[in-house]
C-alpha positions as CSV (number, residue, x, y, z in Angstrom):
1,M,29.5,35.2,-52.0
2,P,33.1,35.4,-53.4
3,D,34.1,33.5,-56.5
4,R,36.7,31.6,-54.7
5,P,37.8,31.0,-51.1
6,E,40.3,33.4,-49.5
7,I,43.9,32.4,-49.8
8,V,46.2,32.9,-46.8
9,C,50.0,32.5,-46.7
10,I,51.4,31.4,-43.4
11,C,54.8,32.8,-42.5
12,G,57.0,32.5,-39.5
13,S,60.0,30.6,-38.1
14,T,59.8,26.9,-38.9
15,R,60.6,26.3,-35.3
16,F,56.9,27.0,-34.8
17,M,55.9,24.0,-36.9
18,E,53.2,22.9,-34.4
19,E,51.6,26.4,-34.3
20,M,51.7,26.6,-38.1
21,L,50.0,23.2,-38.5
22,A,47.3,24.3,-36.0
23,A,46.7,27.6,-37.8
24,N,46.6,25.7,-41.2
25,R,44.1,23.3,-39.8
26,D,41.9,26.0,-38.3
27,L,42.0,28.1,-41.5
28,T,41.2,25.1,-43.7
29,F,38.2,24.2,-41.6
30,A,37.1,27.8,-41.9
31,G,37.1,27.4,-45.7
32,V,40.4,29.2,-46.4
33,I,43.0,28.0,-48.9
34,V,46.3,27.9,-47.1
35,V,49.8,28.1,-48.5
36,A,52.5,27.5,-46.0
37,P,56.1,26.3,-45.6
38,G,56.4,22.8,-46.8
39,V,59.8,22.0,-45.2
40,F,60.5,22.2,-41.5
41,S,64.0,21.9,-39.9
42,R,63.3,19.7,-36.9
43,P,65.7,19.5,-33.9
44,E,66.4,15.8,-34.6
45,D,67.4,16.7,-38.2
46,R,70.2,19.0,-37.0
47,E,72.1,16.0,-35.6
48,T,71.8,13.8,-38.7
49,D,72.5,14.2,-42.4
50,E,69.1,15.8,-43.0
51,K,70.4,19.3,-42.8
52,I,69.1,21.9,-45.3
53,T,71.9,23.3,-47.4
54,N,72.3,27.1,-47.9
55,E,71.3,26.6,-51.6
56,Q,68.1,24.8,-50.5
57,K,67.4,27.5,-47.9
58,T,67.8,30.2,-50.6
59,A,65.5,28.3,-53.0
60,L,62.9,27.7,-50.3
61,G,62.9,31.4,-49.4
62,A,62.3,32.4,-53.0
63,L,59.6,29.9,-53.3
64,H,57.9,31.3,-50.2
65,L,57.8,34.7,-51.8
66,R,55.9,33.2,-54.7
67,K,53.5,31.8,-52.2
68,I,52.9,35.3,-50.8
69,D,52.2,36.4,-54.4
70,L,49.4,33.8,-54.6
71,A,47.8,34.9,-51.3
72,D,45.2,37.4,-50.5
73,R,46.8,38.1,-47.1
74,V,49.6,36.9,-44.9
75,L,49.3,35.5,-41.4
76,V,52.5,35.5,-39.4
77,I,52.9,32.9,-36.7
78,N,55.0,34.6,-34.1
79,P,54.6,33.1,-30.6
80,G,56.0,35.5,-28.0
81,G,56.3,38.2,-30.7
82,Y,59.3,36.4,-32.2
83,I,60.1,37.4,-35.8
84,G,63.4,36.2,-37.4
85,E,65.4,37.5,-40.3
86,S,63.6,35.4,-43.0
87,T,60.2,36.3,-41.6
88,S,61.1,40.0,-41.5
89,R,62.0,39.8,-45.2
90,E,58.7,38.0,-46.0
91,I,56.7,40.7,-44.1
92,A,58.6,43.5,-46.0
93,Y,57.8,41.7,-49.3
94,A,54.2,41.3,-48.4
95,H,53.9,45.0,-47.6
96,A,55.7,46.0,-50.8
97,T,53.2,43.9,-52.8
98,G,50.2,45.4,-51.0
99,K,49.3,42.2,-49.1
100,P,47.6,42.7,-45.7
101,V,49.7,41.2,-42.9
102,S,48.4,40.0,-39.5
103,F,50.1,38.4,-36.5
104,T,49.1,35.7,-34.0
105,D,50.9,37.6,-31.2
106,P,51.8,41.2,-30.6
107,V,55.0,42.3,-32.3
């Protein structure tokens, strides 16, 4: 038996919030520690003053790389095979740091 539960970092476009929440729930019930995006840009936020600034987006991106550092592996949530620019950067970072990467859908 391992000394601690596995740690998985969820990556993917925040447009897939529902899919990320479902994966987080499933992994948590399976006894996995999950680190995942903590801020989601919702469609209704785009029409209000709740927009994420470029500075905030940059800071969140750097923070997510630190989450990958904490993880044993990365799970990319990519319905339909979609992988955006930020997720591509996170995948490259995970590979560079030796973290295994898996996907929910074929790439």
